[in-house]
C-alpha positions as CSV (number, residue, x, y, z in Angstrom):
1,M,106.6,78.0,147.9
2,R,105.9,81.5,146.6
3,H,108.3,81.1,143.6
4,L,107.1,77.6,142.9
5,I,103.3,79.1,142.9
6,R,104.5,82.0,140.4
7,F,106.3,79.5,138.2
8,C,103.0,77.5,137.7
9,V,101.1,80.6,137.2
10,L,103.6,81.6,134.3
11,L,103.2,78.2,132.8
12,C,99.4,78.4,132.9
13,C,99.3,82.0,131.4
14,F,102.3,82.1,128.9
15,D,102.8,80.0,125.9
16,V,106.3,78.4,125.4
17,F,108.2,80.3,122.9
18,S,111.6,80.6,121.1
19,A,113.4,83.6,122.3
20,D,115.2,84.1,118.9
21,L,114.0,86.6,116.2
22,T,114.5,85.7,112.5
23,V,114.6,88.6,110.1
24,S,114.5,87.4,106.3
25,L,115.4,89.5,103.6
26,P,115.9,88.8,100.0
27,G,119.0,86.6,99.5
28,K,120.0,86.6,103.2
29,Q,118.3,85.6,106.6
30,A,119.6,86.6,110.2
31,E,118.8,85.3,113.5
32,F,119.2,87.1,116.7
33,S,119.0,86.4,120.3
34,L,118.0,89.0,122.8
35,A,121.3,89.2,124.2
36,E,122.7,89.9,120.7
37,L,120.2,92.5,120.0
38,K,120.9,94.2,123.4
39,Q,124.8,94.1,122.5
40,Q,124.3,95.8,119.1
41,L,121.5,98.0,119.3
42,P,120.5,101.1,121.5
43,L,117.5,100.3,123.8
44,K,114.4,102.4,123.5
45,T,112.0,102.9,126.2
46,V,108.3,104.1,125.4
47,Q,105.4,105.2,127.2
48,L,102.1,104.9,125.4
49,Y,98.3,104.1,125.6
50,D,98.1,100.5,124.3
51,P,94.8,99.6,122.6
52,V,95.4,95.9,123.2
53,Y,95.5,96.2,126.9
54,E,93.4,99.5,126.8
55,Q,95.5,101.2,129.4
56,Q,98.8,103.1,129.5
57,K,101.8,101.0,129.3
58,S,105.6,101.3,129.2
59,Y,108.0,99.1,127.3
60,Q,111.5,98.5,126.5
61,G,112.7,97.4,123.2
62,F,114.5,98.4,120.1
63,L,113.3,100.7,116.9
64,L,112.2,98.4,114.2
65,T,114.4,100.2,111.7
66,D,117.5,99.6,113.8
67,V,116.7,95.7,113.9
68,L,116.1,95.7,110.0
69,T,119.4,97.5,109.5
70,L,121.4,95.2,111.6
71,A,120.0,92.3,109.5
72,G,121.3,94.0,106.6
73,Y,118.1,95.8,105.2
74,Q,118.7,98.4,102.4
75,S,116.3,100.6,100.7
76,A,117.2,99.0,97.3
77,M,116.1,95.7,98.2
78,Q,113.1,94.1,96.4
79,G,109.9,94.1,98.6
80,D,107.1,96.6,99.6
81,E,106.0,94.9,102.8
82,L,107.0,93.4,106.2
83,K,105.3,90.0,107.1
84,L,105.4,90.0,110.8
85,V,104.9,86.1,111.9
86,A,103.8,85.2,115.3
87,S,104.5,81.9,117.0
88,D,100.7,80.9,116.6
89,G,100.6,81.5,112.8
90,Y,99.2,85.2,113.1
91,A,100.8,87.0,110.3
92,P,99.9,90.6,109.4
93,A,101.6,92.5,106.8
94,M,102.6,96.2,107.1
95,P,103.6,98.6,104.3
96,L,107.3,99.8,104.6
97,S,106.0,103.3,104.7
98,L,104.8,102.7,108.2
99,L,108.3,102.6,109.4
100,S,108.3,106.3,109.3
101,G,106.1,106.0,112.6
102,E,109.1,104.6,114.6
103,P,107.3,101.2,115.6
104,V,109.2,99.6,118.5
105,L,110.1,95.9,119.0
106,A,109.4,95.4,122.8
107,F,110.8,92.5,124.8
108,A,109.5,93.6,128.2
109,E,107.5,96.1,130.0
110,A,109.8,98.7,131.5
111,G,111.3,97.9,134.9
112,K,110.5,94.0,134.4
113,A,112.8,91.1,133.7
114,D,113.4,90.2,130.1
115,F,110.2,88.8,128.2
116,E,108.1,89.8,131.2
117,F,104.7,91.2,130.3
118,E,101.2,91.3,131.7
119,P,99.2,88.6,130.2
120,V,96.8,89.7,127.3
121,T,93.2,88.0,126.9
122,Q,92.8,86.2,123.5
123,G,89.5,84.4,123.3
124,K,89.6,82.1,126.3
125,A,93.1,82.3,127.0
126,K,95.6,84.5,128.6
127,L,99.0,84.8,126.7
128,S,102.3,86.4,127.1
129,P,103.3,89.0,124.2
130,A,106.7,87.5,124.5
131,P,109.3,87.0,123.0
132,F,108.6,90.1,121.1
133,Y,105.7,92.6,120.8
134,L,105.4,95.3,118.1
135,V,104.1,98.6,119.6
136,W,103.5,102.1,118.1
137,T,104.7,105.3,120.0
138,Q,101.7,107.2,118.8
139,G,99.4,104.7,120.9
140,A,95.9,105.0,120.4
141,A,96.4,107.2,117.4
142,A,98.0,104.1,115.7
143,K,95.0,101.6,116.6
144,Q,94.4,100.5,113.2
145,Q,98.1,99.6,112.7
146,P,99.3,96.0,113.5
147,W,100.1,95.4,117.0
148,P,101.3,91.8,116.9
149,Y,102.7,90.0,119.8
150,Q,104.5,86.6,120.2
151,L,106.7,87.7,117.2
152,V,109.4,85.4,116.1
153,K,110.1,86.4,112.4
154,I,110.0,89.4,110.3
155,E,110.2,88.9,106.5
156,L,110.5,91.4,103.7
157,V,108.1,90.6,100.9
158,S,106.7,91.8,97.5
159,F,103.0,91.4,98.4
160,A,101.8,90.5,94.8
161,E,104.3,87.8,94.5
162,T,104.1,86.3,97.9
163,Y,100.2,86.2,97.9
164,A,99.8,85.5,94.3
165,A,97.3,82.8,95.0
166,L,94.9,85.5,96.5
167,Y,95.9,88.7,94.8
168,P,93.2,89.7,92.3
169,G,95.3,90.7,89.4
170,G,93.7,92.6,86.6
171,V,91.0,94.0,88.6
172,A,90.4,97.9,88.4
173,Q,91.6,99.4,91.7
174,D,88.5,101.7,92.1
175,S,86.3,98.5,91.9
176,A,84.3,97.4,94.9
177,L,86.1,93.9,94.5
178,Y,89.5,95.5,94.8
179,Q,88.5,97.7,97.7
180,G,87.3,94.4,99.3
181,F,90.7,93.0,98.7
182,L,92.5,95.9,100.4
183,L,90.1,95.6,103.5
184,F,90.8,91.8,103.6
185,K,94.4,92.5,103.4
186,S,94.3,95.1,106.3
187,Q,91.7,93.6,108.4
188,C,91.6,89.8,107.8
189,L,95.0,88.4,106.3
190,S,96.7,88.3,109.7
191,C,94.5,85.6,110.9
192,H,92.9,84.1,107.7
193,S,94.1,82.6,104.7
194,I,92.7,82.5,101.1
195,N,94.0,79.5,99.1
196,L,96.4,78.8,102.0
197,Q,97.9,82.2,101.8
198,G,97.7,84.2,105.0
199,G,97.5,83.9,108.6
200,E,96.8,80.5,110.3
201,V,94.8,81.6,113.6
202,G,91.5,81.6,111.8
203,P,90.1,79.2,109.2
204,E,90.9,79.0,105.6
205,L,88.2,80.9,103.7
206,N,88.3,79.6,100.3
207,A,89.5,76.2,99.6
208,P,88.2,73.6,99.3
209,K,85.0,75.6,99.9
210,N,84.5,79.4,99.9
211,V,83.1,80.6,103.1
212,T,80.1,82.1,101.0
213,E,79.2,78.6,100.0
214,Y,78.4,77.2,103.5
215,W,77.6,80.5,105.5
216,S,74.6,82.6,104.5
217,E,75.6,86.1,103.6
218,A,73.3,87.6,106.1
219,N,74.9,85.5,108.7
220,L,78.4,86.5,107.3
221,R,77.5,90.2,107.4
222,A,76.5,89.8,111.1
223,F,79.3,87.7,112.1
224,I,82.0,90.1,110.6
225,K,80.3,92.9,112.7
226,D,80.3,91.1,116.0
227,A,81.8,87.4,116.2
228,N,81.0,87.5,120.0
229,S,77.1,87.6,119.2
230,F,77.7,84.1,117.8
231,R,80.5,82.9,120.1
232,Y,81.3,83.9,123.5
233,K,84.9,84.8,123.8
234,S,85.6,84.4,120.2
235,K,89.1,85.0,119.1
236,M,87.8,87.1,116.2
237,P,87.5,90.7,117.1
238,S,84.6,92.8,116.5
239,F,84.7,94.7,113.2
240,S,81.8,97.1,114.1
241,H,83.8,99.9,112.8
242,L,83.4,98.7,109.3
243,K,80.5,100.4,107.4
244,D,77.9,98.4,105.4
245,E,79.5,99.3,102.2
246,Q,82.8,97.9,103.3
247,I,81.2,94.6,104.4
248,E,79.7,94.4,100.9
249,Q,83.2,95.0,99.4
250,L,84.5,92.3,101.5
251,L,81.8,89.9,100.4
252,A,82.5,90.9,96.6
253,F,86.2,89.8,97.2
254,L,85.3,86.6,98.8
255,R,82.8,85.7,95.9
256,H,85.5,86.6,93.4
257,S,88.0,84.1,95.2
258,K,85.6,81.4,94.9
259,E,86.3,81.4,91.2
260,R,90.1,81.1,91.8
261,K,90.5,78.1,94.2
262,V,93.7,76.3,94.7
263,K,93.8,72.4,94.6
264,L,96.1,70.2,96.8
265,K,97.8,67.6,94.9
């Protein structure tokens, strides 16, 4: 009976996932099971302060650089960012330069069974980070880096080409608009899309109507700062760390996108 109850709890708390990991590189794609990764790569155990759980945690996994090398990655390959795709459509991108921080692709908490993690709270739901959870050995010092869980795919991309429908080409890089694009890219793109390019957890923000066309800018500013003041247990986190100037830069980018809408055929 105890095992049956535990099984039911797991079903309630955890999403069903594919345990395979896909790594997509220019001209090639590889798919690995956990057993294959264990057979071919050294295990890495890390202890760190996890800003998602807000507590000390210990994980077992593989260095992300080892996983990429196993898939055939070479430094000469075309691409400047890694797109990290979760099973629910969450898709943050990280510059290749961040690989120097030795991120670890965790498959379980240390001392637990494969794919066994304490559930994390996401809005009104509790989810398992399985099958793979990207963690940073620097812990809280890497809080602003992506910490995506439920990872199922890693893709090497050239950002300006892959996200051409939202990339503000021809814009001065010292302009408020371009700085707003950079903020959107680092803070928003993992959940939201512009012209159907980006994450799928949050709503599309530009087509067919731009968010500035149906939200007042005053409400947008307040919502970005603290979504929970509008909706309890919102999936959207607080961005209270953003300065007013940064919020204005974000709005400048959103207004610019309004003039570049994609149309579905």
